[in-house]
C-alpha positions, 0 to 999 in steps of 0.5 A: 499500499502506497501512502502518498504525502503532500508537501506543505505549501510554501509561505512566509515561514519558508522565506524567513527560513531561507533568509536565516540560511536554514541554520538558525545562526546570526544574520550577516549584519549581526556577524559584521558588527561582532567582527567590527568590535573585535579590534576594540576588544583586543585594544581594551587590555592595553588601554586599561593598563595605560589608564591605570599606569599612567593616567591614574598617576597623572591624575594624582599629580594634577591633584597634588599640584593644587595642595600645600603638602610638605613633610608635616601634612604628609605624616599627619595625613592632612589634605590642605588645598591652596587652589593655584597658588603653587602655579603662581609661585612657580610662574612668577619666579625667575628660576622656572623660566631660567630652567625652562630656557636651559631645558629647551637649548639642552634638548635642541643641542642633544637632538641635533648631535643625535640625529646627525651622527645617528644618520651618519652611522646608519648610512655607514651601516648600509655601506659596510660588509656583512661582517663589519655591519654585524660588528658594529650592530652589536656594538650599538646594541650593547650601548643602547641596552646598557642601563642608564645608571650603569652608563652614567657611572661609567662616564663618572669614572671616565671623567674623574678628576684624579683617576679618570681615563680621559684626564690621563689621555689628555695629559699624555697628549700634551694638555698637562692642565687637564691631568687634574681637571674637574669636569664637574666644576663648571656649568659648561664642562658638566653639560658637556659630559652629560651631552656626550653621554646622552648622544652616545646612548641615543645614536644606536636608536637612530642609526638602527632605525635608519639602516632598517629604512634604507633596506626598503629602498629598491636598488632599481632606483639607484641603478636609474639614477646612475644611468641618468648620471647622478653622483653620490650626492645627487643620489642621496638627495633624490633617492635616499632622502625621500625614503628616509624622511618619514623615518627622520621625522618620527625618530626626531619626534621620539628623541625630542620626548626622550631628551627632554625628560633626561632626568637620570643622566643629569641628576646622577652625574652631578645632582644638577650641580654646580650650584644648580646650574645644570638643572633641567625641568625634570631635575628642577621638579625633583629637587623642589619637590622631594629635595625641599619637601614641597611636594605640591610645588614639585607637582606643579612643575611637573605638570607645567613640564608636560604642558611644555613638552606637549607644546614642543611636540605639537609645534614640531608635528605642525612643521612636519605636516606643513612640510608634507603638504607643501611636498604634495 
């Protein structure tokens, strides 16, 4: 006996089933929304860590800058708000503006020397053979990886007054007056040693970045330039520099930030001396805040230092963007 069954009539239910793919899964629109949220979910841990480790201390520093906090208030756990008195005292004093100008000049000199010497070393890496390049890269990485305090201590030994290697070498070369010279006795000599230290530690970062940038330049461009009769200098200006310019902009931006806040080198070498003549803004904030136990004043100087650094970097980025627009 044959039983004949009829197919149910198709209707809206069949249409909905077809639209859903027949599996009851999420719609393409819902899947696309979920996919769009994935990058934000991946960034969430990094953003949370940034807010926790950087944002919260920065907020505490801003709040502290509006307080009159010294050792007595700190021991008694007393919060004494004084409004903008700390900022008034800092901005109306001559010391802050003197240290600010000194910090800007110090940063400009160090950044200029670092970028020029680092670029030359990076171009040298591109010209060397494999063995010599590997040897130089190892030396650069070792100098770059050396802890700041350890490097500063080594430079203190090198430039020591009585047993320093530098004074001994200068004496042997004929400068006998340098045999017992104190490099920490004057402002300029102290800044000279600190500048040598900072530039020595900064060159590897610039050189390795620039060398990596040169590896992205197609060799066909140099061949075309040589066929057009371009010499070494013209090849550098027309082929190499256009490729290196974005890397130079980014590296200079990072060096401005790193050198402007070079607290450890300046303070460890001579504590901002002699007579506080080599203090830059981070050292000035530490001495006023921790050294003089006026923590609110030190916090106000730190906030102003951040604002000045933001202003300098914004001005630099504006110049860079304007140059890029002119080139387009």
